[in-house]
MARDO-843823 format. One record per residue (C-alpha): residue number from 1; x, y, z. Coordinates in steps of 0.02 Angstrom, whole numbers, plus 32768, in hexadecimal, padded with zeros to 4 digits. Each point is the difference from the previous one (the first is absolute). Last residue first. Layout:
! MARDO-843823
<seq = NUM x = X y = Y z = Z>
...
//
This chain:
! MARDO-843823
<seq = 319 x = 7CCD y = 7FAF z = 8901>
<seq = 318 x = 8073 y = 7F91 z = 7F9A>
<seq = 317 x = 7F6A y = 7FAA z = 7FB1>
<seq = 316 x = 7FB4 y = 80A6 z = 7FCB>
<seq = 315 x = 80A5 y = 803C z = 7FB7>
<seq = 314 x = 8010 y = 7F61 z = 7F99>
<seq = 313 x = 7F4D y = 8013 z = 7FC2>
<seq = 312 x = 8023 y = 80B4 z = 7FCD>
<seq = 311 x = 809A y = 7FCB z = 7F9E>
<seq = 310 x = 7F9F y = 7F76 z = 7FA8>
<seq = 309 x = 7F77 y = 807C z = 7FD5>
<seq = 308 x = 807E y = 807A z = 7FB6>
<seq = 307 x = 8051 y = 7F77 z = 7F9A>
<seq = 306 x = 7F55 y = 7FCD z = 7FBF>
<seq = 305 x = 7FD8 y = 80B3 z = 7FCE>
<seq = 304 x = 80A7 y = 800D z = 7FA6>
<seq = 303 x = 7FD7 y = 7F64 z = 7F97>
<seq = 302 x = 806F y = 7F6A z = 8021>
<seq = 301 x = 8086 y = 7FC0 z = 7F8A>
<seq = 300 x = 806C y = 7F6D z = 8035>
<seq = 299 x = 7FC4 y = 7F89 z = 7F77>
<seq = 298 x = 7FFC y = 807D z = 7F70>
<seq = 297 x = 809F y = 8057 z = 8037>
<seq = 296 x = 8068 y = 7F61 z = 8013>
<seq = 295 x = 7FBD y = 7FAA z = 7F64>
<seq = 294 x = 8024 y = 8098 z = 7F93>
<seq = 293 x = 80AF y = 800F z = 804A>
<seq = 292 x = 8028 y = 7F49 z = 7FDC>
<seq = 291 x = 7FB7 y = 8007 z = 7F50>
<seq = 290 x = 8062 y = 809D z = 7FD8>
<seq = 289 x = 80A2 y = 7FB0 z = 803C>
<seq = 288 x = 7FDF y = 7F64 z = 7F98>
<seq = 287 x = 7FE2 y = 806C z = 7F66>
<seq = 286 x = 809E y = 8067 z = 8023>
<seq = 285 x = 806F y = 7F65 z = 800F>
<seq = 284 x = 7FB8 y = 7FA8 z = 7F67>
<seq = 283 x = 800F y = 809B z = 7F91>
<seq = 282 x = 80B1 y = 8021 z = 803F>
<seq = 281 x = 8030 y = 7F4F z = 7FCF>
<seq = 280 x = 7FB4 y = 8023 z = 7F56>
<seq = 279 x = 8065 y = 80A0 z = 7FEC>
<seq = 278 x = 809E y = 7F9F z = 8035>
<seq = 277 x = 7FF8 y = 7F7B z = 7F77>
<seq = 276 x = 801C y = 805A z = 7F5B>
<seq = 275 x = 807B y = 8083 z = 803D>
<seq = 274 x = 805E y = 7F79 z = 8060>
<seq = 273 x = 801C y = 7F9A z = 7F62>
<seq = 272 x = 8029 y = 809D z = 7F9C>
<seq = 271 x = 8096 y = 802F z = 806B>
<seq = 270 x = 7FEA y = 80A9 z = 8059>
<seq = 269 x = 7FFB y = 80B8 z = 7FCA>
<seq = 268 x = 7FB1 y = 8012 z = 7F53>
<seq = 267 x = 7FA1 y = 7F5C z = 8018>
<seq = 266 x = 7FA7 y = 8055 z = 8092>
<seq = 265 x = 7FA4 y = 8072 z = 7F87>
<seq = 264 x = 7FB7 y = 7F75 z = 7F96>
<seq = 263 x = 7FDE y = 7F8D z = 8092>
<seq = 262 x = 7FA0 y = 8086 z = 805D>
<seq = 261 x = 7F96 y = 8027 z = 7F67>
<seq = 260 x = 7FD6 y = 7F49 z = 7FE5>
<seq = 259 x = 7FD9 y = 7FE8 z = 80B9>
<seq = 258 x = 7F87 y = 8092 z = 8004>
<seq = 257 x = 7FAA y = 7FCE z = 7F5F>
<seq = 256 x = 7FF9 y = 7F48 z = 802F>
<seq = 255 x = 7F7C y = 8015 z = 8085>
<seq = 254 x = 7FCD y = 80B7 z = 800F>
<seq = 253 x = 7F90 y = 7FCA z = 8091>
<seq = 252 x = 7F8C y = 7FB1 z = 7F82>
<seq = 251 x = 8042 y = 802F z = 7F52>
<seq = 250 x = 7F83 y = 8048 z = 7F83>
<seq = 249 x = 7FFB y = 80A7 z = 805C>
<seq = 248 x = 80B7 y = 8021 z = 7FD3>
<seq = 247 x = 800C y = 80AB z = 8056>
<seq = 246 x = 8020 y = 7FAE z = 80A8>
<seq = 245 x = 808A y = 7F91 z = 7FBB>
<seq = 244 x = 804F y = 8095 z = 7FA9>
<seq = 243 x = 7FFE y = 8059 z = 80A8>
<seq = 242 x = 8057 y = 7F6E z = 8057>
<seq = 241 x = 8087 y = 7FFC z = 7F7A>
<seq = 240 x = 8019 y = 80BE z = 8008>
<seq = 239 x = 800B y = 8000 z = 80BF>
<seq = 238 x = 806B y = 7F60 z = 800A>
<seq = 237 x = 8088 y = 8038 z = 7F88>
<seq = 236 x = 8017 y = 80B0 z = 8046>
<seq = 235 x = 8072 y = 7FCE z = 808F>
<seq = 234 x = 8072 y = 7FB1 z = 7F7D>
<seq = 233 x = 802B y = 80B3 z = 7FCA>
<seq = 232 x = 8078 y = 800E z = 8094>
<seq = 231 x = 807D y = 7F90 z = 7FA5>
<seq = 230 x = 80AA y = 800B z = 8056>
<seq = 229 x = 7FB8 y = 8033 z = 80A9>
<seq = 228 x = 7F6C y = 7F8A z = 7FE8>
<seq = 227 x = 8076 y = 7F6C z = 7FF3>
<seq = 226 x = 7FBE y = 7F5F z = 7FB6>
<seq = 225 x = 8050 y = 7F5C z = 8034>
<seq = 224 x = 7FAA y = 7F57 z = 7FEF>
<seq = 223 x = 7F88 y = 7F8D z = 805F>
<seq = 222 x = 7FD7 y = 805D z = 80A2>
<seq = 221 x = 8030 y = 809F z = 7FA6>
<seq = 220 x = 7F65 y = 7FF6 z = 7F94>
<seq = 219 x = 7F91 y = 7FEF z = 8099>
<seq = 218 x = 8052 y = 8099 z = 804D>
<seq = 217 x = 7FE0 y = 8062 z = 7F5F>
<seq = 216 x = 7F48 y = 7FCE z = 8004>
<seq = 215 x = 7FEE y = 8040 z = 80B2>
<seq = 214 x = 805A y = 80A1 z = 7FD1>
<seq = 213 x = 7F89 y = 8018 z = 7F6D>
<seq = 212 x = 7F69 y = 7FEC z = 8072>
<seq = 211 x = 8047 y = 8081 z = 8079>
<seq = 210 x = 8028 y = 8073 z = 7F6C>
<seq = 209 x = 7F4F y = 7FF5 z = 7FBB>
<seq = 208 x = 7FB8 y = 8022 z = 80AD>
<seq = 207 x = 806C y = 809B z = 8017>
<seq = 206 x = 7FBC y = 8045 z = 7F5C>
<seq = 205 x = 7F4E y = 7FE1 z = 8039>
<seq = 204 x = 801F y = 805C z = 80A4>
<seq = 203 x = 804E y = 8090 z = 7F9F>
<seq = 202 x = 7F67 y = 8008 z = 7F8F>
<seq = 201 x = 7F94 y = 8003 z = 809D>
<seq = 200 x = 8063 y = 8090 z = 804B>
<seq = 199 x = 7FF3 y = 8060 z = 7F5C>
<seq = 198 x = 7F42 y = 7FE9 z = 8000>
<seq = 197 x = 7FF6 y = 802F z = 80B8>
<seq = 196 x = 8059 y = 80A5 z = 7FDF>
<seq = 195 x = 7FA0 y = 8026 z = 7F61>
<seq = 194 x = 7F5D y = 7FE9 z = 805E>
<seq = 193 x = 7F9E y = 7F67 z = 7FCE>
<seq = 192 x = 7F5E y = 800C z = 7F9F>
<seq = 191 x = 7F4F y = 8033 z = 8023>
<seq = 190 x = 7F4E y = 7FE8 z = 7FC5>
<seq = 189 x = 801D y = 7F6C z = 7F8C>
<seq = 188 x = 7F73 y = 7FE5 z = 7F84>
<seq = 187 x = 7F77 y = 7F7D z = 8015>
<seq = 186 x = 7FEF y = 7F97 z = 7F63>
<seq = 185 x = 7FA2 y = 8026 z = 7F60>
<seq = 184 x = 808E y = 7FB5 z = 7F97>
<seq = 183 x = 8010 y = 80A8 z = 7FAA>
<seq = 182 x = 8009 y = 8057 z = 80A9>
<seq = 181 x = 8080 y = 7F82 z = 8040>
<seq = 180 x = 806F y = 8024 z = 7F69>
<seq = 179 x = 8005 y = 80BC z = 801C>
<seq = 178 x = 8005 y = 7FE8 z = 80BD>
<seq = 177 x = 80A3 y = 7F9F z = 7FF0>
<seq = 176 x = 804E y = 8084 z = 7F8D>
<seq = 175 x = 7FD1 y = 808F z = 8074>
<seq = 174 x = 803A y = 7FAA z = 80A0>
<seq = 173 x = 80A3 y = 7FC0 z = 7FB7>
<seq = 172 x = 8026 y = 80AC z = 7FB9>
<seq = 171 x = 7FEA y = 804A z = 80AE>
<seq = 170 x = 8070 y = 7F7C z = 804E>
<seq = 169 x = 8093 y = 8005 z = 7F85>
<seq = 168 x = 802F y = 7F4A z = 7FE0>
<seq = 167 x = 7FD4 y = 8007 z = 7F47>
<seq = 166 x = 807D y = 808E z = 7FEC>
<seq = 165 x = 8088 y = 7F8F z = 8046>
<seq = 164 x = 7FD6 y = 7F7B z = 7F7E>
<seq = 163 x = 800C y = 807E z = 7F73>
<seq = 162 x = 80A9 y = 803C z = 8040>
<seq = 161 x = 803E y = 7F4C z = 7FFE>
<seq = 160 x = 7FC5 y = 7FE8 z = 7F4C>
<seq = 159 x = 805A y = 809F z = 7FCB>
<seq = 158 x = 809F y = 7FC8 z = 8057>
<seq = 157 x = 7FF6 y = 7F55 z = 7FAD>
<seq = 156 x = 7FEB y = 8050 z = 7F55>
<seq = 155 x = 8095 y = 8070 z = 8024>
<seq = 154 x = 806B y = 7F6A z = 802D>
<seq = 153 x = 7FDD y = 7FAA z = 7F5B>
<seq = 152 x = 801F y = 809D z = 7F9B>
<seq = 151 x = 80AB y = 8018 z = 8052>
<seq = 150 x = 8024 y = 8058 z = 80A4>
<seq = 149 x = 8084 y = 7FCC z = 8019>
<seq = 148 x = 8078 y = 7FB3 z = 7F83>
<seq = 147 x = 8062 y = 7F6A z = 803B>
<seq = 146 x = 7F73 y = 7F8A z = 7FD3>
<seq = 145 x = 7FF0 y = 7F53 z = 804C>
<seq = 144 x = 7F47 y = 8014 z = 8027>
<seq = 143 x = 8016 y = 7FA3 z = 80A4>
<seq = 142 x = 7FF0 y = 8096 z = 8076>
<seq = 141 x = 7F72 y = 8045 z = 7F97>
<seq = 140 x = 7FA1 y = 7F5C z = 7FFD>
<seq = 139 x = 800F y = 7FF0 z = 80BD>
<seq = 138 x = 7FC4 y = 80B3 z = 8017>
<seq = 137 x = 7F6B y = 7FDC z = 7F8F>
<seq = 136 x = 7FDA y = 7F68 z = 806C>
<seq = 135 x = 800A y = 806C z = 809D>
<seq = 134 x = 7F81 y = 8076 z = 7FB0>
<seq = 133 x = 7F91 y = 7F6E z = 7FD1>
<seq = 132 x = 8002 y = 7FBD z = 80B2>
<seq = 131 x = 7FE5 y = 80AF z = 8046>
<seq = 130 x = 7F66 y = 8015 z = 7F94>
<seq = 129 x = 7FC5 y = 7F51 z = 802D>
<seq = 128 x = 800A y = 8024 z = 80BB>
<seq = 127 x = 7FC2 y = 80B5 z = 7FF4>
<seq = 126 x = 7F70 y = 7FE2 z = 7F88>
<seq = 125 x = 7FCD y = 7F5D z = 8053>
<seq = 124 x = 8001 y = 8044 z = 80B2>
<seq = 123 x = 7FA2 y = 809E z = 7FCF>
<seq = 122 x = 7F7C y = 7F9F z = 7F9F>
<seq = 121 x = 7FE6 y = 7F85 z = 808F>
<seq = 120 x = 7FF6 y = 8090 z = 807D>
<seq = 119 x = 7F77 y = 8050 z = 7F97>
<seq = 118 x = 7F9D y = 7F5E z = 8005>
<seq = 117 x = 8010 y = 8001 z = 80BE>
<seq = 116 x = 7FCA y = 80B6 z = 8003>
<seq = 115 x = 7F65 y = 7FD7 z = 7F98>
<seq = 114 x = 7FDF y = 7F67 z = 806C>
<seq = 113 x = 8000 y = 8067 z = 80A2>
<seq = 112 x = 8061 y = 7F97 z = 807E>
<seq = 111 x = 7F95 y = 7FAC z = 8086>
<seq = 110 x = 8056 y = 7F57 z = 8008>
<seq = 109 x = 7F83 y = 7FB3 z = 7F87>
<seq = 108 x = 802B y = 808B z = 7F86>
<seq = 107 x = 80B8 y = 7FD0 z = 800A>
<seq = 106 x = 7FCD y = 7F4E z = 7FD3>
<seq = 105 x = 7FA7 y = 803A z = 7F62>
<seq = 104 x = 8080 y = 8081 z = 7FC6>
<seq = 103 x = 8095 y = 7F8B z = 801A>
<seq = 102 x = 7FA1 y = 7F70 z = 7FB3>
<seq = 101 x = 7FD8 y = 8066 z = 7F64>
<seq = 100 x = 80B9 y = 8028 z = 7FED>
<seq = 99 x = 803A y = 7F4B z = 800F>
<seq = 98 x = 7F69 y = 7FBD z = 7FA1>
<seq = 97 x = 802B y = 806D z = 7F6A>
<seq = 96 x = 80AD y = 7FB0 z = 7FE7>
<seq = 95 x = 7FC8 y = 7FC8 z = 7F52>
<seq = 94 x = 8035 y = 7F4B z = 8015>
<seq = 93 x = 7FEB y = 7FC5 z = 80B6>
<seq = 92 x = 80A1 y = 7FF8 z = 8065>
<seq = 91 x = 7FF2 y = 80B7 z = 8032>
<seq = 90 x = 7F5A y = 7FD8 z = 8053>
<seq = 89 x = 8062 y = 7FB4 z = 8090>
<seq = 88 x = 803B y = 80B1 z = 8025>
<seq = 87 x = 7F51 y = 802B z = 803F>
<seq = 86 x = 8011 y = 7F84 z = 8090>
<seq = 85 x = 80AB y = 8048 z = 802A>
<seq = 84 x = 7FCB y = 80B6 z = 8000>
<seq = 83 x = 7F59 y = 7FED z = 8059>
<seq = 82 x = 804E y = 7F99 z = 808D>
<seq = 81 x = 8092 y = 8077 z = 8019>
<seq = 80 x = 7F8D y = 8099 z = 7FFB>
<seq = 79 x = 7F8B y = 7FB0 z = 807F>
<seq = 78 x = 8092 y = 7FDC z = 8074>
<seq = 77 x = 8037 y = 80B6 z = 7FF0>
<seq = 76 x = 7F4F y = 8046 z = 801C>
<seq = 75 x = 7FC3 y = 806F z = 7F74>
<seq = 74 x = 7FE4 y = 80BA z = 7FF7>
<seq = 73 x = 7FC6 y = 8074 z = 7F75>
<seq = 72 x = 8028 y = 80B5 z = 7FD4>
<seq = 71 x = 805F y = 7FE1 z = 7F5E>
<seq = 70 x = 80A6 y = 8012 z = 805C>
<seq = 69 x = 7FC8 y = 7F75 z = 8077>
<seq = 68 x = 7FE0 y = 7F8A z = 7F6E>
<seq = 67 x = 80AC y = 802B z = 7FB8>
<seq = 66 x = 8055 y = 7FE4 z = 80A8>
<seq = 65 x = 7FA7 y = 7F57 z = 8009>
<seq = 64 x = 8042 y = 7FDA z = 7F52>
<seq = 63 x = 80B3 y = 8023 z = 803A>
<seq = 62 x = 7FDE y = 7F93 z = 8099>
<seq = 61 x = 7FC5 y = 7F72 z = 7F92>
<seq = 60 x = 8092 y = 801B z = 7F88>
<seq = 59 x = 807D y = 7FD4 z = 808C>
<seq = 58 x = 7FBD y = 7F52 z = 8026>
<seq = 57 x = 8039 y = 7FAD z = 7F5F>
<seq = 56 x = 80A8 y = 805A z = 7FFB>
<seq = 55 x = 8020 y = 7FD0 z = 80B6>
<seq = 54 x = 7FDA y = 7F4A z = 7FD8>
<seq = 53 x = 807A y = 800B z = 7F6D>
<seq = 52 x = 8088 y = 804B z = 806E>
<seq = 51 x = 7FF3 y = 7F6A z = 8074>
<seq = 50 x = 7FFF y = 7F89 z = 7F6A>
<seq = 49 x = 809A y = 8052 z = 7FB4>
<seq = 48 x = 8058 y = 8001 z = 80A8>
<seq = 47 x = 7FEC y = 7F43 z = 800A>
<seq = 46 x = 8030 y = 7FE7 z = 7F49>
<seq = 45 x = 809F y = 8064 z = 8018>
<seq = 44 x = 802A y = 7F99 z = 809B>
<seq = 43 x = 7FE1 y = 7F5D z = 7FA2>
<seq = 42 x = 8092 y = 8015 z = 7F84>
<seq = 41 x = 7FEB y = 7F82 z = 7F70>
<seq = 40 x = 80A4 y = 7FD5 z = 7FAB>
<seq = 39 x = 7FEE y = 7F4A z = 8031>
<seq = 38 x = 7F65 y = 7FF8 z = 7F92>
<seq = 37 x = 8074 y = 800A z = 7F69>
<seq = 36 x = 7FA5 y = 802F z = 7F61>
<seq = 35 x = 8033 y = 7F82 z = 7F7A>
<seq = 34 x = 7F4C y = 7FD1 z = 7FD4>
<seq = 33 x = 7FDB y = 80B7 z = 7FD8>
<seq = 32 x = 8093 y = 8009 z = 7F89>
<seq = 31 x = 7FC9 y = 7F63 z = 7FA2>
<seq = 30 x = 7F4C y = 8040 z = 7FFB>
<seq = 29 x = 8031 y = 80A1 z = 7FA8>
<seq = 28 x = 7F97 y = 7FE9 z = 7F62>
<seq = 27 x = 7F7B y = 7FA7 z = 8066>
<seq = 26 x = 7FF0 y = 8098 z = 8072>
<seq = 25 x = 7FF9 y = 8081 z = 7F74>
<seq = 24 x = 7F83 y = 7F99 z = 7F9C>
<seq = 23 x = 7F92 y = 7FEB z = 809A>
<seq = 22 x = 8002 y = 80BC z = 801F>
<seq = 21 x = 7FD1 y = 8025 z = 7F4B>
<seq = 20 x = 7F77 y = 7F7C z = 7FFF>
<seq = 19 x = 7FC3 y = 8041 z = 80A8>
<seq = 18 x = 7FEB y = 80B0 z = 7FBB>
<seq = 17 x = 7FB0 y = 7FC1 z = 7F5F>
<seq = 16 x = 7F83 y = 7F97 z = 8063>
<seq = 15 x = 7FD0 y = 8097 z = 806B>
<seq = 14 x = 7FE1 y = 8066 z = 7F62>
<seq = 13 x = 7F99 y = 7F73 z = 7FB5>
<seq = 12 x = 7F97 y = 7FEC z = 809E>
<seq = 11 x = 7FDE y = 80BB z = 8007>
<seq = 10 x = 7FCE y = 8001 z = 7F47>
<seq = 9 x = 7F8B y = 7F6C z = 801B>
<seq = 8 x = 7FB1 y = 8056 z = 8098>
<seq = 7 x = 7FE2 y = 809E z = 7F99>
<seq = 6 x = 7FB3 y = 7F9B z = 7F72>
<seq = 5 x = 7F8A y = 7FAA z = 807B>
<seq = 4 x = 7FD0 y = 80A6 z = 804E>
<seq = 3 x = 7FE1 y = 804C z = 7F54>
<seq = 2 x = 7F96 y = 7F6A z = 7FCD>
<seq = 1 x = 7F96 y = 800F z = 809F>
//
């Protein structure tokens, strides 16, 4: 009980420090923020940003469905959408455990083997966060400011990137996962992905990061100008910031951590007032979009058996 209380106090303190730093940055630049001209807002960029954002929220469901299929399981598309968005609500609870536990639990209710569902969670987290960290390392390298390449800093990044790639290797994933599962007295994984499907899934995850980044870039350009052709490294800002938010288990939904990281990196490319405000606007837009999609798929969802019965009833009436 004392350990749990201490852990909760530490989490609260860390979150308080993050918000203190963000609040200090905003109040220190309040005069600039107040002088932002609303007339400069370009609605067409915001419109395309929201459309791209909805695509980026739906896309991972189909990538996850491919992963489930590659592990020898099947799940109905509507079921996958429902399971995914309901489980994602757990991301806003400190610890993030409910998100992953929900994915396993609700997948099991749809007929997916729970061990394979748990395996899909590990695969998705390793690949998504691994890519996020790798893209962050790339961002650091491009902004290191050193004319010498490779220097000691770059070499350390390359070594870290190679380590991440090794972790992705399917056979190593299976052995390392079973090692820990055996000591936890849990059921071991019986199979893993083929190399081909593993590489395909990594590619799908990479595409998802870039779609999300493009949506964020469009939102930025609805208020100010940021060219991806002049600064292609800006595409790596969202992946590393989002990943840091996921790793920070003390922050529900990465709240504060994600925005703080985004603001820091954006300040290298756009005026500070926009760098401080736009990440929070993005947070509001993406949260509302997630709520809308969750509501749609929860309300409109019907089990496959029910859909089949409805179709049979319609055929009976027509005859």
